[in-house]
N, C-alpha and C positions, 0 to 999 in steps of 0.2 A: 779920258776927259782932256788929260795934260796934253797928251799926243793929238789932240784935237781928231781922233777917229771916229769913224759912224757907230753907235748913233747919235754922239755927243758931240760931234764936229760943230754942231751948231747949239749952242745951248738957248734953250727956251723952255717955256713950262707946258706940261702934257695935262692939257685940259679934257674936261667931258666931250666936247665936240670931238677933240682927237680920238678919243675911244669909240663914240659913236662912228666916226669915219672909219676907224680900222675895223671895229667888231659889229658893224651894223646888219650884217647877216645873221650873226647870231642872235642879235637882239630881237629881229625880226621873228625869228622862229621861236624864241621865249615867248614873245608876245602873241605869237598864232597859237600856242601851247596853252598857254594860260587861258586864251578866249575859247578854245574848245573844252577846256577843263570846266570852265564855268559853264558852257552853254549845255556839256553832258550833266553837270551837277544839276543844273535848273531842270533838265529832262527826266533825270533818275527821281528827283525830289517831286516833280509832278506825278511822275508814274507810281511813287510808292503812296503819295496822297489819293490817287484814284484806285489804287489796290486796297487801299484802307476804307476808302469809301465803298468799294465793291465787296469788300469782306462784311462790313457791317451791314450792307445791304441783303448779301447772302443769309447772314445770320438772322437776320430779321424775316426775310421771305422764310427761312427754315423754322423759325419759331412760329409764323404765322401757319404754315402748313401744320405742322405737329399740333397747334392749339385748336385748327379747325377740324381735326379728326375725331369722332365722336368716341372711338376706341381709346382705350388706354395705353400708353407708349411709354416704355423707359429703356436706358441703356445698362448695361454691364461690363466691367471691366474684368480682367483675369483674377481678379483676387474676389469677384463676386460681388465688388461694392457697386451703389449705383452711381452713375454719371450724369443721366440727365432725366428729366420727366416733363410730360405734356400736362395740360389742363384737364382734360378729361381723366387721367391718371389721379390727378389730384381729387376730382369732383366724384369719382366713382369710390376711392379708397379711405378719403378722409384725411389721407397724409399730406403735408405740405413738402415743399421742395427741401427745405432744412432737415425734415425729418429722414429724407431719403438718400440726398445725395452725398455721398461718401460714406455712406453705411451699408453693412451686407444686406443685399435685398431678400434672401432667403431666409434670414431670422426675422424680417419683418413682416413679408407678404407670403411666405411660403413653408412654414414650418411645421404644419401640422396636417393630416389627413382629416377627412370628413368623418372617420369613425374614431378621431380622438388619438391615434398613434403619431408618433414623431416622424416628420418625414425627413429622412437620411439627405444631408447636401449631396453625398455620392450618387444618389438616384434622381437629382433635381435635373429636368429637362434643359434648365437654362445654361446650368454648369456643363451638362454635356455636349451642348451645342460647340461653346468655344473650345471644348478640350477635344472633340471629333471633327471640329471644322465642318460639320454637317447640320443643316437646318431640319427644324423639329416642328410638328403640328401636335398639339394635344387637344382632343375633342371635349374631354370633360375633367375638371379638375377644381382645386378651390384654392381661392385667394382669402387672405384674412384684411377687413378694415381696421383703422386707427380706433375703433369702439370697442375692438374684440370680436365682432361677429364676421363669420365666415360667408362667401358667396360663390356660386358656381361660375366657371369661367372657361372659355375654350380662348386658346392662345396659340401663336406661332413665335419661334426662337430661332434668329437667322445671324450668322456669324459676322462680325464686322472686321473689315480689313484696312490697314493702312495703305499709303502709297507704295511700300515695297511687298505687298501682298501678304503681309504676316499679318495672323489674326490676334485683334488686341481685345476682345469682348463679343458682346451679342446685343442684339435689341431686339425687345420683347413686346408684341403686341397682342394685346388680348382683349377679350368682349365678356360684359356680365352677361351670363345666359339665363339669369334668375325667371325673367318672364317667360321665356321660351319654354325652358323645363317644367314652370307652373303650366302652361299653356298643354303642354303635353301630357303632363300628368292628367289634366281636366280632360283631355281627350281620351287617355285611356279609362278615365274613371267612366266618363259617358259610354265609351265602346263597350265596358264590362256591364254597365247597366243595359244597355242594349241587347248584349248577349244574353244576360240572366233572363231578360223579358221573353227573348226569344226560345230560350230552353223550356219555360215556363209554359210558353204557349203550345211547344211541340210536345211537352208531357201530356198537357191537357187534351192534345190530340190524339195521345197513344193509349190515355186513360183506360178506354175500354178493353183493350187488348192487353195490358199489362195486368189488369184487373182479373182477366180469364187465366192468364199465365199464374197469378199468383193462387188463384182458386183450386187449381190442380192439386199443388202439394197439400195445401191446406185441408182439402178433402180427402187427401190419402192420409194425412196425418189423424184427422179427427175419425176416419175408418178403422184404422189400425188401432186406435187409441180404445175406442169402445169395444173392438173385437178383444184387446187384452183384459178389458175390465170383464167382459163376460165370461171369458175363459179363467179367470183368477176366482170369480164368484162361482162358477160351476166346480172349479178344482180339477179340471181335467187339462191341465196345462203343465208341460216341461220347462224347467229352467231354459234349455237350449231354445224352445220355441219362442218363450218368452224374449228372450236376448234377440232372437230374428228380427222380433216384430220391432222392439226398440231401435234397433238398428234403422230398419226402413223408416221409422218415424223419425230418426235422427237426419237421414240422408235428407228427406224431404224439407225438414226444417231449415237444414243448411241451404236449399235449392232455395227456398222463400226467401232466406236473410240475406241470399247472395242478389237477388233482384232486387230487395229493399235498399240493400247498399247502395248498389250501382244508381237507384233513382235518387237517393239523397246526395251521394256525391256528384250526379248529373246536374240537380237544381239548385245546389248551393251556389253562394258567389266565390268565384275562384279567387286562389290566394296570388297575391303579386310574385312569389317567387316561382323560379323555374326550376325543374329537376330533370334528371335524366330518364328517358322515357323509351320503351321498348313498343313501336307502333304496332307489333303484331298482338302483343298484349291488350292495346287499347282496341284494336278491332275486335278481338274476341267478348272484350266487355261490352261493346255497343251492339255488337249483334245478339247479346243476352236480352237486351232490352228490346232490339227490333225483332227477334224472332216470332212472337206473337203475331205482328202486323204484316210479316213476310209470309207466314203459314195462311193467314186469312186471306192473302191477297193471291196466292197459290204460288207464289216466288220459290224459285229454286236458287238457294245462294252457295254458291263456290268459292272458296278460298284457296289463293294460290299465294301463300306466303313464304316468302324466303326465310329461309332460318340457317346459320344465325344472321341477324341483321345488326348494324350499328345502331346504338342509341343517339338520341336525339336530345338537344336541350331546350324542354319548351314547357310551357303550363298545361298540367294535363286534362283540366276541364275544357280549357278551350279548343283543344287539339281531339278531345272527344266528342264536341259540338260541330266541328266540320265534318269529322268523319260520318257523324249520325246524318247531318244535313245532306251529305251526298247520297248516302245509301236510302235516306226515307224519300228523297227526291226521284231516285229511281225506282223505288217499289211503287211511289204513286204514278210516275211515268208508263211504269208496265200495266198497272191497274187499268188506264184507258186506252191501251192498245188493243187492238183486234186481233193480234197473234195469239195462238194457243200455248206457245214457248214462252213463258216468262223466267227468265235466267239473269242472276244478276253476279259477276264474277269481281270479287276482290283481290288485287294483285298488291304484292310489296316485291321492291327489288332494291338493289343498290344502283345508283346512278353514278358508277364510277366511284372514286375514293371520296368525293366532299358530299354526297346529299344521298336521302333514301326518297324514293320515288312511291307515292302511294296511288293507284289507280281502281275506279268505280266504274264499271261498264254494265249498262243494261240493255236488254232486247226490246225497248221501248219503240215511241214512233218517231225518237231522234228531237233534234231543236230545230226550229222554222229559221230561216234567214232572216225574220222579221225580229224574233225574239234573239237571236245572236249576236246582232249589236251591240245592245242593251243589256246583254245578260247577268252582268254581275253590278247593274245599277239597283241602287235601292227602290224598294216598290216596284219594282219589275216582276211581274209573275203571270202565269198562263192559269193559275187555280182561281177558282170562284171564290173560295173563301182564303186564300193564301195573303200573306202579309207582303212577300216580295222581299223580305230582308234575309233569307237564308243563305244566298249565296253571297250577297253584298257582305255579310258578317264575317261569313267564311273566308272571303279574299282577304279582309281586312286584318284577320287573325293571322292568316299565313304570311301576308306580309310584313306583319310586325313581327314574324320568326324569321325575318331575311329569307321567305321561301315565295314560292310561285304557285298558285293555283290556276288552273286553264282549261279550256274545253279542247280536249285533243280530237276529237272526231265525231263528226255528225252527218252522215251520210243518209239519214231516214231511216236506217237500220237500227237505231239505238244510239246512245251518246257515251263517250268516255269523258270521265273527268279526272283529271290527275293534278295530284299537288306535291311537290318538293320541297323538303325541308333540310338544310345543312345537318351534317352530323356532328357529333361531339367528338373534335380531334385528340382528344386527352385520354381516349381509351382505345383498345382495339377489340374486334369483332368478339373474340372470344372472352373477354371481359364482360 
């Protein structure tokens, strides 16, 4: 400044205008940057408002969808705690949202089996779903209401994953099947009553033949008893001779008792539980009842029974009824046939590893094409006095046992009816 050298050779004030004139480019860039930041902030803020609005809309739609479903729905996290519930869940169980959300669902809903035994959390399908990351469907289980009562349900449990693909819990969709189970029980009860009526009707038709079958051993018992009395009175009988007569009386009494036992077992109302059955034994027992009718009709019965054969899990009386219906129908069909040869063949065989097949073949006139279409319909019969319920009831029984009853052949030279039942996989043929 003293030497008057630039920039101080001319002494004057450095004003704002001087700064703008010298640095206007930088100021312009700063203004543009600030303007862009303002525009971007406004745009981001607007997007955030739209996102929040969309999120609220989606949550509202999500709640509407959940609450519009008639089935109960709830979520479970990895700790087993409930994360959300829908309206049907609350109305079905009686539990409110505050009772469930954040609390262990197994201890509230799924703690005890129907028989009263505790349900271990380690066996809970809901927990197993997110542990194995595999969906599950349970056809019949028990959930518990707030009032302490249980109700039958079917439900599915599906894993829930986050945006990274990690499993964070599961969602359960269940349905109260109380009405369906009640309807099934009512249908089973009706089917049982109908089957009992059919068995009584069948026994009525077979009464004369069975009475004749019983009369033979009873006559033999009476004859041997009177003979023993006479020999004892005369004193001309040895102990060996008397024991031989008593043995004959015992054999005939056992024969009569076996026939009566089969009659009582057949006409009684069946028990609901199923048991392991040997179909060969059942066929032998049924033929004991039908032997008089077959003999009277001149029918030769051949048995081709596969031994050993795996047992099936079934209701004894119901399967006996199916066998009796098929054999009795075959005998009656051959009585109306013109052929002199009347032969009935009963066969049992393994249908692979999963089923047992029973076949009833006759040499009767066969099934007409008109009858074949509605053969298993109720009240469909070609008999003058028949109810037309035998095959319909038999088909219902076999299907209730997850089996199949069908007409295998009818060429005008007889008919072959077969039914197949699944074997019990918990045992071997030797057992």
